[in-house]
N, CA, C and O atoms as a printed pandas DataFrame, in Angstrom:
     atom_number atom_name residue_name chain_id  residue_number  x_coord  y_coord  z_coord
0              1         N          MET        A               1   -6.176    6.969    4.946
1              2        CA          MET        A               1   -4.864    6.614    4.502
2              3         C          MET        A               1   -4.898    6.419    3.002
3              4         O          MET        A               1   -5.882    5.930    2.447
4              5         N          LYS        A               2   -3.848    6.793    2.369
5              6        CA          LYS        A               2   -3.719    6.602    0.936
6              7         C          LYS        A               2   -2.421    5.861    0.690
7              8         O          LYS        A               2   -1.353    6.293    1.124
8              9         N          ILE        A               3   -2.519    4.752   -0.003
9             10        CA          ILE        A               3   -1.334    4.012   -0.381
10            11         C          ILE        A               3   -1.371    3.905   -1.888
11            12         O          ILE        A               3   -2.326    3.375   -2.455
12            13         N          GLN        A               4   -0.355    4.396   -2.526
13            14        CA          GLN        A               4   -0.325    4.426   -3.977
14            15         C          GLN        A               4    0.306    3.138   -4.496
15            16         O          GLN        A               4    1.337    2.701   -3.984
16            17         N          VAL        A               5   -0.296    2.540   -5.489
17            18        CA          VAL        A               5    0.218    1.308   -6.073
18            19         C          VAL        A               5    0.822    1.620   -7.430
19            20         O          VAL        A               5    0.173    2.215   -8.291
20            21         N          ILE        A               6    2.055    1.219   -7.609
21            22        CA          ILE        A               6    2.733    1.415   -8.884
22            23         C          ILE        A               6    3.448    0.116   -9.238
23            24         O          ILE        A               6    4.111   -0.477   -8.387
24            25         N          ALA        A               7    3.324   -0.320  -10.455
25            26        CA          ALA        A               7    4.039   -1.519  -10.898
26            27         C          ALA        A               7    5.335   -1.095  -11.569
27            28         O          ALA        A               7    5.329   -0.257  -12.471
28            29         N          LEU        A               8    6.437   -1.670  -11.133
29            30        CA          LEU        A               8    7.739   -1.328  -11.687
30            31         C          LEU        A               8    8.540   -2.590  -11.946
31            32         O          LEU        A               8    8.841   -3.332  -11.012
32            33         N          ALA        A               9    8.881   -2.840  -13.163
33            34        CA          ALA        A               9    9.787   -3.925  -13.541
34            35         C          ALA        A               9    9.524   -5.224  -12.791
35            36         O          ALA        A               9   10.446   -5.836  -12.251
36            37         N          GLY        A              10    8.278   -5.637  -12.761
37            38        CA          GLY        A              10    7.951   -6.910  -12.133
38            39         C          GLY        A              10    7.784   -6.851  -10.629
39            40         O          GLY        A              10    7.343   -7.829  -10.026
40            41         N          ALA        A              11    8.121   -5.745  -10.010
41            42        CA          ALA        A              11    7.919   -5.594   -8.566
42            43         C          ALA        A              11    6.826   -4.561   -8.366
43            44         O          ALA        A              11    6.800   -3.542   -9.057
44            45         N          PHE        A              12    5.931   -4.811   -7.434
45            46        CA          PHE        A              12    4.849   -3.881   -7.173
46            47         C          PHE        A              12    5.151   -3.137   -5.893
47            48         O          PHE        A              12    5.570   -3.739   -4.904
48            49         N          TRP        A              13    4.946   -1.847   -5.902
49            50        CA          TRP        A              13    5.295   -1.000   -4.761
50            51         C          TRP        A              13    4.067   -0.272   -4.259
51            52         O          TRP        A              13    3.296    0.282   -5.043
52            53         N          LEU        A              14    3.891   -0.274   -2.968
53            54        CA          LEU        A              14    2.896    0.570   -2.324
54            55         C          LEU        A              14    3.699    1.683   -1.688
55            56         O          LEU        A              14    4.566    1.421   -0.855
56            57         N          ALA        A              15    3.430    2.906   -2.060
57            58        CA          ALA        A              15    4.230    3.998   -1.531
58            59         C          ALA        A              15    3.331    5.084   -0.994
59            60         O          ALA        A              15    2.427    5.561   -1.680
60            61         N          GLY        A              16    3.583    5.462    0.217
61            62        CA          GLY        A              16    2.901    6.591    0.812
62            63         C          GLY        A              16    1.604    6.236    1.486
63            64         O          GLY        A              16    0.890    5.324    1.070
64            65         N          CYS        A              17    1.315    6.963    2.520
65            66        CA          CYS        A              17    0.049    6.843    3.225
66            67         C          CYS        A              17   -0.418    8.260    3.518
67            68         O          CYS        A              17    0.400    9.140    3.785
68            69         N          ALA        A              18   -1.690    8.482    3.472
69            70        CA          ALA        A              18   -2.248    9.781    3.819
70            71         C          ALA        A              18   -3.507    9.540    4.623
71            72         O          ALA        A              18   -3.769    8.413    5.042
72            73         N          SER        A              19   -4.287   10.581    4.844
73            74        CA          SER        A              19   -5.382   10.450    5.797
74            75         C          SER        A              19   -6.648    9.800    5.257
75            76         O          SER        A              19   -7.476    9.348    6.047
76            77         N          THR        A              20   -6.827    9.737    3.955
77            78        CA          THR        A              20   -8.058    9.159    3.429
78            79         C          THR        A              20   -7.740    8.121    2.369
79            80         O          THR        A              20   -6.740    8.252    1.663
80            81         N          PRO        A              21   -8.569    7.089    2.240
81            82        CA          PRO        A              21   -8.320    6.066    1.233
82            83         C          PRO        A              21   -8.421    6.622   -0.176
83            84         O          PRO        A              21   -9.260    7.474   -0.467
84            85         N          SER        A              22   -7.567    6.133   -1.029
85            86        CA          SER        A              22   -7.607    6.511   -2.431
86            87         C          SER        A              22   -8.661    5.673   -3.137
87            88         O          SER        A              22   -8.804    4.481   -2.865
88            89         N          THR        A              23   -9.391    6.296   -4.035
89            90        CA          THR        A              23  -10.392    5.533   -4.767
90            91         C          THR        A              23   -9.919    5.219   -6.174
91            92         O          THR        A              23  -10.625    4.552   -6.931
92            93         N          THR        A              24   -8.738    5.688   -6.533
93            94        CA          THR        A              24   -8.222    5.401   -7.861
94            95         C          THR        A              24   -6.855    4.763   -7.742
95            96         O          THR        A              24   -6.107    5.032   -6.802
96            97         N          ALA        A              25   -6.542    3.926   -8.692
97            98        CA          ALA        A              25   -5.236    3.282   -8.708
98            99         C          ALA        A              25   -4.230    4.204   -9.369
99           100         O          ALA        A              25   -4.571    4.981  -10.261
100          101         N          ALA        A              26   -3.008    4.110   -8.929
101          102        CA          ALA        A              26   -1.934    4.854   -9.566
102          103         C          ALA        A              26   -1.662    4.217  -10.927
103          104         O          ALA        A              26   -1.974    3.046  -11.146
104          105         N          PRO        A              27   -1.078    4.996  -11.838
105          106        CA          PRO        A              27   -0.786    4.411  -13.143
106          107         C          PRO        A              27    0.248    3.297  -13.003
107          108         O          PRO        A              27    1.153    3.369  -12.172
108          109         N          CYS        A              28    0.095    2.283  -13.819
109          110        CA          CYS        A              28    1.045    1.174  -13.800
110          111         C          CYS        A              28    2.147    1.436  -14.811
111          112         O          CYS        A              28    1.985    2.215  -15.751
112          113         N          ALA        A              29    3.256    0.776  -14.597
113          114        CA          ALA        A              29    4.384    0.897  -15.510
114          115         C          ALA        A              29    4.020    0.265  -16.851
115          116         O          ALA        A              29    3.111   -0.560  -16.941
116          117         N          SER        A              30    4.739    0.665  -17.873
117          118        CA          SER        A              30    4.479    0.074  -19.181
118          119         C          SER        A              30    4.750   -1.424  -19.124
119          120         O          SER        A              30    5.632   -1.879  -18.395
120          121         N          GLY        A              31    4.002   -2.167  -19.883
121          122        CA          GLY        A              31    4.163   -3.610  -19.895
122          123         C          GLY        A              31    3.294   -4.326  -18.885
123          124         O          GLY        A              31    3.291   -5.556  -18.832
124          125         N          VAL        A              32    2.551   -3.572  -18.076
125          126        CA          VAL        A              32    1.652   -4.172  -17.087
126          127         C          VAL        A              32    0.234   -4.041  -17.629
127          128         O          VAL        A              32   -0.193   -2.957  -18.024
128          129         N          SER        A              33   -0.481   -5.144  -17.644
129          130        CA          SER        A              33   -1.818   -5.156  -18.237
130          131         C          SER        A              33   -2.827   -4.376  -17.400
131          132         O          SER        A              33   -2.616   -4.127  -16.213
132          133         N          THR        A              34   -3.917   -4.001  -18.042
133          134        CA          THR        A              34   -5.015   -3.332  -17.354
134          135         C          THR        A              34   -5.577   -4.224  -16.258
135          136         O          THR        A              34   -5.941   -3.742  -15.185
136          137         N          GLU        A              35   -5.648   -5.528  -16.528
137          138        CA          GLU        A              35   -6.138   -6.474  -15.512
138          139         C          GLU        A              35   -5.242   -6.470  -14.280
139          140         O          GLU        A              35   -5.733   -6.489  -13.151
140          141         N          GLN        A              36   -3.918   -6.445  -14.496
141          142        CA          GLN        A              36   -2.993   -6.404  -13.365
142          143         C          GLN        A              36   -3.147   -5.104  -12.583
143          144         O          GLN        A              36   -3.092   -5.106  -11.353
144          145         N          CYS        A              37   -3.340   -3.996  -13.294
145          146        CA          CYS        A              37   -3.543   -2.709  -12.621
146          147         C          CYS        A              37   -4.802   -2.742  -11.756
147          148         O          CYS        A              37   -4.795   -2.249  -10.628
148          149         N          ARG        A              38   -5.876   -3.317  -12.280
149          150        CA          ARG        A              38   -7.113   -3.428  -11.497
150          151         C          ARG        A              38   -6.896   -4.306  -10.268
151          152         O          ARG        A              38   -7.354   -3.980   -9.173
152          153         N          TRP        A              39   -6.202   -5.411  -10.460
153          154        CA          TRP        A              39   -5.909   -6.308   -9.339
154          155         C          TRP        A              39   -5.084   -5.581   -8.274
155          156         O          TRP        A              39   -5.368   -5.688   -7.081
156          157         N          LEU        A              40   -4.067   -4.846   -8.710
157          158        CA          LEU        A              40   -3.247   -4.081   -7.767
158          159         C          LEU        A              40   -4.075   -3.046   -7.019
159          160         O          LEU        A              40   -3.864   -2.821   -5.828
160          161         N          ALA        A              41   -5.021   -2.416   -7.717
161          162        CA          ALA        A              41   -5.889   -1.439   -7.059
162          163         C          ALA        A              41   -6.719   -2.111   -5.968
163          164         O          ALA        A              41   -6.934   -1.528   -4.905
164          165         N          GLU        A              42   -7.187   -3.334   -6.224
165          166        CA          GLU        A              42   -7.959   -4.064   -5.215
166          167         C          GLU        A              42   -7.074   -4.496   -4.045
167          168         O          GLU        A              42   -7.498   -4.429   -2.891
168          169         N          VAL        A              43   -5.850   -4.938   -4.335
169          170        CA          VAL        A              43   -4.899   -5.280   -3.269
170          171         C          VAL        A              43   -4.645   -4.042   -2.416
171          172         O          VAL        A              43   -4.646   -4.106   -1.187
172          173         N          ASN        A              44   -4.428   -2.913   -3.093
173          174        CA          ASN        A              44   -4.203   -1.639   -2.418
174          175         C          ASN        A              44   -5.375   -1.295   -1.501
175          176         O          ASN        A              44   -5.170   -0.905   -0.352
176          177         N          ALA        A              45   -6.594   -1.437   -2.000
177          178        CA          ALA        A              45   -7.782   -1.108   -1.205
178          179         C          ALA        A              45   -7.883   -2.009    0.028
179          180         O          ALA        A              45   -8.239   -1.538    1.108
180          181         N          ASN        A              46   -7.574   -3.296   -0.124
181          182        CA          ASN        A              46   -7.599   -4.209    1.022
182          183         C          ASN        A              46   -6.590   -3.790    2.084
183          184         O          ASN        A              46   -6.889   -3.822    3.278
184          185         N          ILE        A              47   -5.415   -3.402    1.656
185          186        CA          ILE        A              47   -4.391   -2.973    2.613
186          187         C          ILE        A              47   -4.826   -1.684    3.298
187          188         O          ILE        A              47   -4.674   -1.547    4.512
188          189         N          GLN        A              48   -5.367   -0.740    2.532
189          190        CA          GLN        A              48   -5.822    0.524    3.119
190          191         C          GLN        A              48   -6.866    0.294    4.196
191          192         O          GLN        A              48   -6.812    0.913    5.259
192          193         N          ARG        A              49   -7.810   -0.588    3.932
193          194        CA          ARG        A              49   -8.876   -0.853    4.900
194          195         C          ARG        A              49   -8.350   -1.481    6.188
195          196         O          ARG        A              49   -8.959   -1.324    7.246
196          197         N          ASN        A              50   -7.248   -2.175    6.109
197          198        CA          ASN        A              50   -6.735   -2.906    7.265
198          199         C          ASN        A              50   -5.544   -2.250    7.950
199          200         O          ASN        A              50   -5.173   -2.659    9.050
200          201         N          PHE        A              51   -4.939   -1.250    7.333
201          202        CA          PHE        A              51   -3.766   -0.593    7.912
202          203         C          PHE        A              51   -4.240    0.564    8.793
203          204         O          PHE        A              51   -4.543    1.651    8.300
204          205         N          VAL        A              52   -4.298    0.316   10.090
205          206        CA          VAL        A              52   -4.803    1.296   11.054
206          207         C          VAL        A              52   -3.622    1.904   11.803
207          208         O          VAL        A              52   -2.672    1.200   12.146
208          209         N          GLY        A              53   -3.679    3.201   12.055
209          210        CA          GLY        A              53   -2.644    3.860   12.843
210          211         C          GLY        A              53   -1.379    4.171   12.067
211          212         O          GLY        A              53   -0.290    4.210   12.638
212          213         N          TYR        A              54   -1.520    4.395   10.756
213          214        CA          TYR        A              54   -0.352    4.658    9.917
214          215         C          TYR        A              54    0.465    5.847   10.396
215          216         O          TYR        A              54    1.678    5.884   10.188
216          217         N          ASP        A              55   -0.187    6.836   11.045
217          218        CA          ASP        A              55    0.507    8.059   11.456
218          219         C          ASP        A              55    1.628    7.782   12.452
219          220         O          ASP        A              55    2.534    8.604   12.592
220          221         N          ARG        A              56    1.591    6.659   13.138
221          222        CA          ARG        A              56    2.672    6.289   14.063
222          223         C          ARG        A              56    3.955    5.925   13.325
223          224         O          ARG        A              56    5.029    5.881   13.924
224          225         N          TYR        A              57    3.843    5.667   12.038
225          226        CA          TYR        A              57    4.979    5.161   11.271
226          227         C          TYR        A              57    5.508    6.165   10.247
227          228         O          TYR        A              57    6.327    5.808    9.400
228          229         N          VAL        A              58    5.050    7.417   10.314
229          230        CA          VAL        A              58    5.501    8.446    9.382
230          231         C          VAL        A              58    7.023    8.549    9.470
231          232         O          VAL        A              58    7.588    8.597   10.563
232          233         N          GLY        A              59    7.671    8.583    8.326
233          234        CA          GLY        A              59    9.122    8.684    8.262
234          235         C          GLY        A              59    9.828    7.335    8.222
235          236         O          GLY        A              59   11.038    7.277    8.003
236          237         N          GLN        A              60    9.090    6.254    8.431
237          238        CA          GLN        A              60    9.679    4.921    8.365
238          239         C          GLN        A              60    9.356    4.304    7.006
239          240         O          GLN        A              60    8.487    4.786    6.280
240          241         N          GLN        A              61   10.065    3.240    6.682
241          242        CA          GLN        A              61    9.715    2.510    5.467
242          243         C          GLN        A              61   10.050    1.039    5.621
243          244         O          GLN        A              61   10.905    0.653    6.419
244          245         N          CYS        A              62    9.357    0.231    4.841
245          246        CA          CYS        A              62    9.549   -1.215    4.878
246          247         C          CYS        A              62    9.199   -1.802    3.516
247          248         O          CYS        A              62    8.159   -1.485    2.938
248          249         N          VAL        A              63   10.070   -2.651    3.021
249          250        CA          VAL        A              63    9.797   -3.395    1.797
250          251         C          VAL        A              63    9.427   -4.811    2.213
251          252         O          VAL        A              63   10.189   -5.492    2.898
252          253         N          VAL        A              64    8.246   -5.241    1.788
253          254        CA          VAL        A              64    7.737   -6.564    2.142
254          255         C          VAL        A              64    7.680   -7.413    0.874
255          256         O          VAL        A              64    6.995   -7.063   -0.087
256          257         N          SER        A              65    8.400   -8.524    0.881
257          258        CA          SER        A              65    8.340   -9.476   -0.233
258          259         C          SER        A              65    7.228  -10.468    0.069
259          260         O          SER        A              65    7.193  -11.067    1.144
260          261         N          VAL        A              66    6.318  -10.637   -0.887
261          262        CA          VAL        A              66    5.170  -11.521   -0.686
262          263         C          VAL        A              66    5.042  -12.502   -1.846
263          264         O          VAL        A              66    5.558  -12.277   -2.941
264          265         N          ALA        A              67    4.343  -13.588   -1.572
265          266        CA          ALA        A              67    4.029  -14.581   -2.601
266          267         C          ALA        A              67    2.551  -14.914   -2.498
267          268         O          ALA        A              67    1.982  -14.931   -1.407
268          269         N          ARG        A              68    1.937  -15.178   -3.642
269          270        CA          ARG        A              68    0.545  -15.619   -3.677
270          271         C          ARG        A              68    0.520  -17.131   -3.547
271          272         O          ARG        A              68    1.315  -17.826   -4.180
272          273         N          ASN        A              69   -0.388  -17.643   -2.728
273          274        CA          ASN        A              69   -0.546  -19.097   -2.670
274          275         C          ASN        A              69   -1.663  -19.514   -3.628
275          276         O          ASN        A              69   -2.260  -18.666   -4.292
276          277         N          ALA        A              70   -1.943  -20.798   -3.699
277          278        CA          ALA        A              70   -2.937  -21.315   -4.650
278          279         C          ALA        A              70   -4.335  -20.747   -4.422
279          280         O          ALA        A              70   -5.124  -20.660   -5.363
280          281         N          GLN        A              71   -4.653  -20.360   -3.184
281          282        CA          GLN        A              71   -5.968  -19.793   -2.872
282          283         C          GLN        A              71   -6.015  -18.280   -3.095
283          284         O          GLN        A              71   -7.052  -17.657   -2.870
284          285         N          GLY        A              72   -4.905  -17.684   -3.534
285          286        CA          GLY        A              72   -4.872  -16.252   -3.790
286          287         C          GLY        A              72   -4.475  -15.412   -2.597
287          288         O          GLY        A              72   -4.377  -14.191   -2.718
288          289         N          LYS        A              73   -4.240  -16.029   -1.440
289          290        CA          LYS        A              73   -3.810  -15.273   -0.260
290          291         C          LYS        A              73   -2.357  -14.859   -0.433
291          292         O          LYS        A              73   -1.601  -15.495   -1.166
292          293         N          LEU        A              74   -1.976  -13.784    0.252
293          294        CA          LEU        A              74   -0.597  -13.314    0.206
294          295         C          LEU        A              74    0.143  -13.798    1.446
295          296         O          LEU        A              74   -0.336  -13.641    2.569
296          297         N          ASN        A              75    1.301  -14.380    1.233
297          298        CA          ASN        A              75    2.158  -14.833    2.323
298          299         C          ASN        A              75    3.420  -13.983    2.332
299          300         O          ASN        A              75    4.062  -13.814    1.296
300          301         N          VAL        A              76    3.777  -13.451    3.488
301          302        CA          VAL        A              76    4.990  -12.652    3.613
302          303         C          VAL        A              76    6.192  -13.587    3.577
303          304         O          VAL        A              76    6.263  -14.556    4.332
304          305         N          LEU        A              77    7.139  -13.281    2.686
305          306        CA          LEU        A              77    8.369  -14.060    2.583
306          307         C          LEU        A              77    9.476  -13.450    3.428
307          308         O          LEU        A              77   10.224  -14.158    4.102
308          309         N          ARG        A              78    9.570  -12.112    3.384
309          310        CA          ARG        A              78   10.575  -11.403    4.174
310          311         C          ARG        A              78   10.241   -9.924    4.212
311          312         O          ARG        A              78    9.470   -9.421    3.394
312          313         N          THR        A              79   10.834   -9.242    5.174
313          314        CA          THR        A              79   10.676   -7.792    5.282
314          315         C          THR        A              79   12.054   -7.169    5.409
315          316         O          THR        A              79   13.005   -7.812    5.853
316          317         N          GLU        A              80   12.145   -5.913    5.014
317          318        CA          GLU        A              80   13.402   -5.181    5.128
318          319         C          GLU        A              80   13.077   -3.719    5.381
319          320         O          GLU        A              80   12.371   -3.088    4.594
320          321         N          GLY        A              81   13.587   -3.185    6.471
321          322        CA          GLY        A              81   13.349   -1.787    6.794
322          323         C          GLY        A              81   13.172   -1.586    8.281
323          324         O          GLY        A              81   13.709   -2.342    9.091
324          325         N          ASP        A              82   12.411   -0.557    8.639
325          326        CA          ASP        A              82   12.170   -0.232   10.044
326          327         C          ASP        A              82   11.319   -1.324   10.682
327          328         O          ASP        A              82   10.235   -1.649   10.197
328          329         N          GLU        A              83   11.829   -1.883   11.777
329          330        CA          GLU        A              83   11.201   -3.056   12.389
330          331         C          GLU        A              83    9.741   -2.833   12.770
331          332         O          GLU        A              83    8.896   -3.685   12.497
332          333         N          ALA        A              84    9.434   -1.701   13.397
333          334        CA          ALA        A              84    8.056   -1.463   13.848
334          335         C          ALA        A              84    7.087   -1.441   12.664
335          336         O          ALA        A              84    6.023   -2.057   12.720
336          337         N          LEU        A              85    7.451   -0.738   11.603
337          338        CA          LEU        A              85    6.586   -0.673   10.425
338          339         C          LEU        A              85    6.517   -2.031    9.731
339          340         O          LEU        A              85    5.451   -2.432    9.265
340          341         N          CYS        A              86    7.634   -2.736    9.659
341          342        CA          CYS        A              86    7.628   -4.063    9.027
342          343         C          CYS        A              86    6.694   -5.018    9.765
343          344         O          CYS        A              86    5.961   -5.785    9.140
344          345         N          LEU        A              87    6.722   -4.969   11.092
345          346        CA          LEU        A              87    5.811   -5.817   11.868
346          347         C          LEU        A              87    4.357   -5.441   11.603
347          348         O          LEU        A              87    3.501   -6.313   11.457
348          349         N          LYS        A              88    4.080   -4.127   11.541
349          350        CA          LYS        A              88    2.719   -3.660   11.268
350          351         C          LYS        A              88    2.276   -4.080    9.860
351          352         O          LYS        A              88    1.147   -4.529    9.668
352          353         N          ALA        A              89    3.171   -3.930    8.885
353          354        CA          ALA        A              89    2.843   -4.313    7.512
354          355         C          ALA        A              89    2.561   -5.814    7.436
355          356         O          ALA        A              89    1.603   -6.238    6.789
356          357         N          TRP        A              90    3.395   -6.611    8.096
357          358        CA          TRP        A              90    3.210   -8.068    8.106
358          359         C          TRP        A              90    1.856   -8.415    8.727
359          360         O          TRP        A              90    1.112   -9.244    8.204
360          361         N          HIS        A              91    1.555   -7.770    9.842
361          362        CA          HIS        A              91    0.273   -8.009   10.514
362          363         C          HIS        A              91   -0.895   -7.599    9.622
363          364         O          HIS        A              91   -1.897   -8.308    9.538
364          365         N          THR        A              92   -0.762   -6.458    8.961
365          366        CA          THR        A              92   -1.831   -5.968    8.088
366          367         C          THR        A              92   -2.094   -6.949    6.953
367          368         O          THR        A              92   -3.245   -7.284    6.674
368          369         N          ILE        A              93   -1.049   -7.402    6.307
369          370        CA          ILE        A              93   -1.205   -8.354    5.204
370          371         C          ILE        A              93   -1.852   -9.639    5.713
371          372         O          ILE        A              93   -2.722  -10.206    5.053
372          373         N          GLY        A              94   -1.426  -10.090    6.880
373          374        CA          GLY        A              94   -1.986  -11.310    7.455
374          375         C          GLY        A              94   -3.425  -11.172    7.913
375          376         O          GLY        A              94   -4.147  -12.166    7.995
376          377         N          SER        A              95   -3.854   -9.944    8.214
377          378        CA          SER        A              95   -5.209   -9.747    8.732
378          379         C          SER        A              95   -6.270   -9.644    7.641
379          380         O          SER        A              95   -7.464   -9.725    7.931
380          381         N          VAL        A              96   -5.850   -9.468    6.399
381          382        CA          VAL        A              96   -6.818   -9.377    5.304
382          383         C          VAL        A              96   -7.437  -10.753    5.091
383          384         O          VAL        A              96   -6.732  -11.731    4.842
384          385         N          LYS        A              97   -8.750  -10.817    5.190
385          386        CA          LYS        A              97   -9.467  -12.097    5.094
386          387         C          LYS        A              97   -9.649  -12.573    3.656
387          388         O          LYS        A              97   -9.626  -13.775    3.390
388          389         N          SER        A              98   -9.826  -11.646    2.743
389          390        CA          SER        A              98  -10.138  -12.028    1.369
390          391         C          SER        A              98   -9.367  -11.147    0.390
391          392         O          SER        A              98   -9.582   -9.937    0.325
392          393         N          TRP        A              99   -8.481  -11.760   -0.358
393          394        CA          TRP        A              99   -7.742  -11.046   -1.399
394          395         C          TRP        A              99   -8.449  -11.265   -2.732
395          396         O          TRP        A              99   -9.069  -12.308   -2.940
396          397         N          PRO        A             100   -8.362  -10.289   -3.635
397          398        CA          PRO        A             100   -8.976  -10.478   -4.950
398          399         C          PRO        A             100   -8.232  -11.566   -5.730
399          400         O          PRO        A             100   -7.030  -11.761   -5.550
400          401         N          LEU        A             101   -8.953  -12.258   -6.584
401          402        CA          LEU        A             101   -8.306  -13.252   -7.435
402          403         C          LEU        A             101   -7.438  -12.531   -8.457
403          404         O          LEU        A             101   -7.896  -11.588   -9.102
404          405         N          PRO        A             102   -6.199  -12.960   -8.609
405          406        CA          PRO        A             102   -5.299  -12.282   -9.542
406          407         C          PRO        A             102   -5.592  -12.663  -10.988
407          408         O          PRO        A             102   -6.141  -13.731  -11.258
408          409         N          PRO        A             103   -5.223  -11.785  -11.914
409          410        CA          PRO        A             103   -5.351  -12.146  -13.324
410          411         C          PRO        A             103   -4.337  -13.250  -13.653
411          412         O          PRO        A             103   -3.408  -13.502  -12.886
412          413         N          THR        A             104   -4.528  -13.887  -14.778
413          414        CA          THR        A             104   -3.690  -15.035  -15.130
414          415         C          THR        A             104   -2.204  -14.691  -15.246
415          416         O          THR        A             104   -1.360  -15.540  -14.957
416          417         N          GLN        A             105   -1.873  -13.502  -15.648
417          418        CA          GLN        A             105   -0.471  -13.133  -15.837
418          419         C          GLN        A             105    0.147  -12.425  -14.631
419          420         O          GLN        A             105    1.280  -11.950  -14.715
420          421         N          ALA        A             106   -0.564  -12.348  -13.530
421          422        CA          ALA        A             106   -0.029  -11.669  -12.338
422          423         C          ALA        A             106    1.155  -12.458  -11.787
423          424         O          ALA        A             106    1.133  -13.688  -11.785
424          425         N          PRO        A             107    2.182  -11.761  -11.323
425          426        CA          PRO        A             107    3.347  -12.463  -10.777
426          427         C          PRO        A             107    2.985  -13.203   -9.489
427          428         O          PRO        A             107    2.086  -12.793   -8.754
428          429         N          GLU        A             108    3.691  -14.284   -9.232
429          430        CA          GLU        A             108    3.444  -15.039   -8.003
430          431         C          GLU        A             108    4.154  -14.421   -6.811
431          432         O          GLU        A             108    3.701  -14.565   -5.676
432          433         N          THR        A             109    5.254  -13.740   -7.055
433          434        CA          THR        A             109    5.956  -13.033   -5.977
434          435         C          THR        A             109    6.150  -11.585   -6.401
435          436         O          THR        A             109    6.354  -11.295   -7.580
436          437         N          PHE        A             110    6.085  -10.687   -5.439
437          438        CA          PHE        A             110    6.299   -9.266   -5.696
438          439         C          PHE        A             110    6.598   -8.569   -4.386
439          440         O          PHE        A             110    6.566   -9.184   -3.320
440          441         N          GLN        A             111    6.889   -7.279   -4.472
441          442        CA          GLN        A             111    7.230   -6.504   -3.285
442          443         C          GLN        A             111    6.228   -5.390   -3.061
443          444         O          GLN        A             111    5.697   -4.806   -4.005
444          445         N          LEU        A             112    5.982   -5.107   -1.790
445          446        CA          LEU        A             112    5.136   -3.990   -1.380
446          447         C          LEU        A             112    6.018   -3.044   -0.582
447          448         O          LEU        A             112    6.671   -3.459    0.375
448          449         N          ASN        A             113    6.041   -1.788   -0.968
449          450        CA          ASN        A             113    6.850   -0.797   -0.276
450          451         C          ASN        A             113    5.936    0.062    0.579
451          452         O          ASN        A             113    5.140    0.838    0.050
452          453         N          PHE        A             114    6.041   -0.066    1.884
453          454        CA          PHE        A             114    5.259    0.736    2.822
454          455         C          PHE        A             114    6.106    1.933    3.227
455          456         O          PHE        A             114    7.211    1.779    3.747
456          457         N          LYS        A             115    5.575    3.130    2.982
457          458        CA          LYS        A             115    6.285    4.355    3.349
458          459         C          LYS        A             115    5.250    5.412    3.738
459          460         O          LYS        A             115    4.897    6.264    2.923
460          461         N          PRO        A             116    4.764    5.360    4.984
461          462        CA          PRO        A             116    3.749    6.332    5.411
462          463         C          PRO        A             116    4.283    7.764    5.364
463          464         O          PRO        A             116    5.385    8.047    5.832
464          465         N          LEU        A             117    3.497    8.634    4.804
465          466        CA          LEU        A             117    3.834   10.055    4.712
466          467         C          LEU        A             117    2.844   10.848    5.540
467          468         O          LEU        A             117    1.697   10.439    5.724
468          469         N          ARG        A             118    3.295   11.974    6.030
469          470        CA          ARG        A             118    2.406   12.846    6.792
470          471         C          ARG        A             118    1.309   13.352    5.870
471          472         O          ARG        A             118    1.576   13.773    4.745
472          473         N          ALA        A             119    0.079   13.310    6.351
473          474        CA          ALA        A             119   -1.056   13.813    5.579
474          475         C          ALA        A             119   -0.903   15.315    5.404
475          476         O          ALA        A             119   -0.518   16.020    6.338
476          477         N          THR        A             120   -1.200   15.795    4.224
477          478        CA          THR        A             120   -1.115   17.228    3.981
478          479         C          THR        A             120   -2.477   17.857    4.222
479          480         O          THR        A             120   -3.504   17.346    3.777
480          481         N          THR        A             121   -2.466   18.967    4.929
481          482        CA          THR        A             121   -3.704   19.697    5.181
482          483         C          THR        A             121   -3.511   21.124    4.710
483          484         O          THR        A             121   -2.411   21.666    4.821
484          485         N          PRO        A             122   -4.553   21.740    4.189
485          486        CA          PRO        A             122   -4.412   23.119    3.731
486          487         C          PRO        A             122   -4.136   24.038    4.916
487          488         O          PRO        A             122   -4.600   23.775    6.025
488          489         N          PRO        A             123   -3.382   25.115    4.691
489          490        CA          PRO        A             123   -3.116   26.040    5.790
490          491         C          PRO        A             123   -4.412   26.660    6.302
491          492         O          PRO        A             123   -5.357   26.880    5.544
492          493         N          ALA        A             124   -4.433   26.930    7.580
493          494        CA          ALA        A             124   -5.618   27.543    8.183
494          495         C          ALA        A             124   -5.786   28.960    7.648
495          496         O          ALA        A             124   -4.806   29.661    7.396
496          497         N          HIS        A             125   -7.020   29.365    7.480
497          498        CA          HIS        A             125   -7.312   30.732    7.058
498          499         C          HIS        A             125   -6.939   31.654    8.210
499          500         O          HIS        A             125   -7.265   31.347    9.357
500          501         N          PRO        A             126   -6.258   32.788    7.945
501          502        CA          PRO        A             126   -5.842   33.687    9.030
502          503         C          PRO        A             126   -6.981   34.079    9.965
503          504         O          PRO        A             126   -6.762   34.213   11.169
504          505         N          ALA        A             127   -8.196   34.266    9.437
505          506        CA          ALA        A             127   -9.324   34.658   10.285
506          507         C          ALA        A             127   -9.698   33.540   11.251
507          508         O          ALA        A             127  -10.192   33.803   12.348
508          509         N          ALA        A             128   -9.464   32.297   10.846
509          510        CA          ALA        A             128   -9.815   31.165   11.697
510          511         C          ALA        A             128   -8.862   31.019   12.875
511          512         O          ALA        A             128   -9.217   30.427   13.895
512          513         N          THR        A             129   -7.643   31.559   12.738
513          514        CA          THR        A             129   -6.657   31.445   13.814
514          515         C          THR        A             129   -6.491   32.748   14.581
515          516         O          THR        A             129   -5.659   32.841   15.484
516          517         N          ALA        A             130   -7.270   33.741   14.228
517          518        CA          ALA        A             130   -7.202   35.068   14.844
518          519         C          ALA        A             130   -5.842   35.713   14.631
519          520         O          ALA        A             130   -5.416   36.539   15.437
520          521         N          ALA        A             131   -5.155   35.345   13.551
521          522        CA          ALA        A             131   -3.859   35.947   13.234
522          523         C          ALA        A             131   -4.086   37.299   12.579
523          524         O          ALA        A             131   -5.079   37.508   11.882
524          525         N          ASP        A             132   -3.164   38.201   12.809
525          526        CA          ASP        A             132   -3.275   39.538   12.200
526          527         C          ASP        A             132   -2.563   39.600   10.884
527          528         O          ASP        A             132   -2.554   40.646   10.235
């Protein structure tokens, strides 16, 4: 699964899922520090590791508003979108045992946008499918 992290105007969005985890963070919006981008990449990686069965939610979307508590854990404040995906996103966030410590300027509340996309696969070679 791949979930892309992008920082936009104080709200952080996770957009898209694919078949393999991303090892790089998406570029952050201007005005977001390198430390915040690294933190978002770690948050993204934690979600990727815990979000199982994303393919069941292709075509759905959910915006999850979260807040960081004093220990750095994320607490879901509210969800908006497709109920099944919102429940899965809430469960995924709650199942993460250890969140990275945020940088000093990281926002205390932000949004995560879950929008699983169908994984793209290269077309089969005609010889492999016995097509003429």
